C-alpha positions as CSV (number, residue, x, y, z in Angstrom):
1,E,10.9,-8.7,-4.4
2,N,7.3,-7.8,-2.7
3,R,8.7,-5.4,-0.6
4,L,7.1,-3.3,2.0
5,I,8.3,0.4,1.8
6,T,6.9,3.0,4.3
7,K,7.6,6.7,4.6
8,R,5.4,8.7,7.0
9,L,5.6,12.1,5.4
10,Q,5.3,15.9,7.4
11,K,3.1,19.0,5.7
12,G,5.1,20.0,2.4
13,D,6.9,16.6,2.3
14,V,7.0,14.9,-1.6
15,F,7.3,10.8,-2.2
16,V,7.7,10.0,-5.9
17,F,6.4,6.2,-6.3
18,P,8.5,4.3,-8.8
19,E,6.6,3.5,-11.8
20,G,4.6,0.1,-11.5
21,L,4.5,-0.3,-7.5
22,I,2.0,-0.9,-6.0
23,H,0.9,1.6,-3.4
24,F,-1.1,3.1,-0.6
25,Q,-1.4,5.9,1.6
26,Q,-2.6,5.9,5.1
27,N,-3.4,9.0,6.8
28,V,-2.3,8.5,10.8
29,G,-3.0,11.6,12.2
30,N,-5.2,13.2,14.0
31,G,-6.7,15.7,10.8
32,Y,-7.5,15.7,7.4
33,A,-4.7,14.4,5.0
34,L,-4.5,16.1,1.4
35,A,-2.7,14.0,-1.5
36,I,-1.8,15.4,-4.8
37,A,-1.3,12.6,-7.5
38,A,0.4,13.1,-11.0
39,L,0.7,9.8,-13.0
40,S,3.5,9.6,-15.7
41,S,2.4,6.7,-17.6
42,Q,-0.3,5.1,-18.7
43,N,0.8,1.8,-19.3
44,P,2.6,0.8,-15.6
45,G,3.6,-3.1,-17.0
46,T,2.0,-5.7,-15.5
47,I,1.5,-6.1,-11.8
48,T,0.7,-9.3,-10.0
49,I,-1.7,-7.0,-6.9
50,A,-1.5,-10.1,-4.6
51,N,1.9,-10.8,-4.4
52,S,2.7,-7.7,-3.9
53,V,0.1,-7.0,-1.5
54,F,-0.6,-9.6,0.4
55,G,3.1,-11.0,0.2
56,S,4.7,-7.8,1.1
57,N,8.3,-8.0,2.5
58,P,7.9,-7.0,5.8
59,D,3.9,-7.9,6.0
60,I,1.6,-5.1,5.1
61,A,-0.1,-4.4,8.4
62,G,-3.7,-6.6,9.0
63,D,-5.1,-3.9,9.7
64,V,-4.6,-1.5,7.0
65,L,-5.3,-4.7,4.7
66,A,-8.4,-5.1,6.5
67,K,-10.0,-1.9,6.4
68,A,-8.5,-1.3,2.7
69,F,-10.7,-5.0,1.3
70,Q,-13.1,-4.2,4.1
71,V,-12.9,-7.6,5.2
72,G,-12.2,-8.9,8.8
73,I,-8.6,-9.3,9.8
74,K,-8.5,-12.7,9.9
75,V,-9.5,-12.8,6.6
76,V,-6.6,-11.2,6.0
77,Q,-4.4,-13.6,8.0
78,Q,-5.8,-16.9,6.0
79,I,-4.9,-15.0,3.1
80,Q,-1.4,-13.8,4.3
81,S,-0.9,-17.5,5.1
82,N,-0.7,-18.0,1.3
83,F,2.1,-16.4,0.4
């Protein structure tokens, strides 16, 4: 389905990513953020990352992808237009 699921967390909140779900985190606050991660499987299955990242619905914000992949926003928009 390539759905984008978003959640704004507060101090002390917990968020569980379903197994095999492509995910990312962004600190939208003004201070430092601390995350603790634990994995439940060493084999999450096959995931087509390009479809999940650039073809998500709704789109992942272009500025987030540009920063994550260290490219210009026009490059991100060009890639997203292929999905």
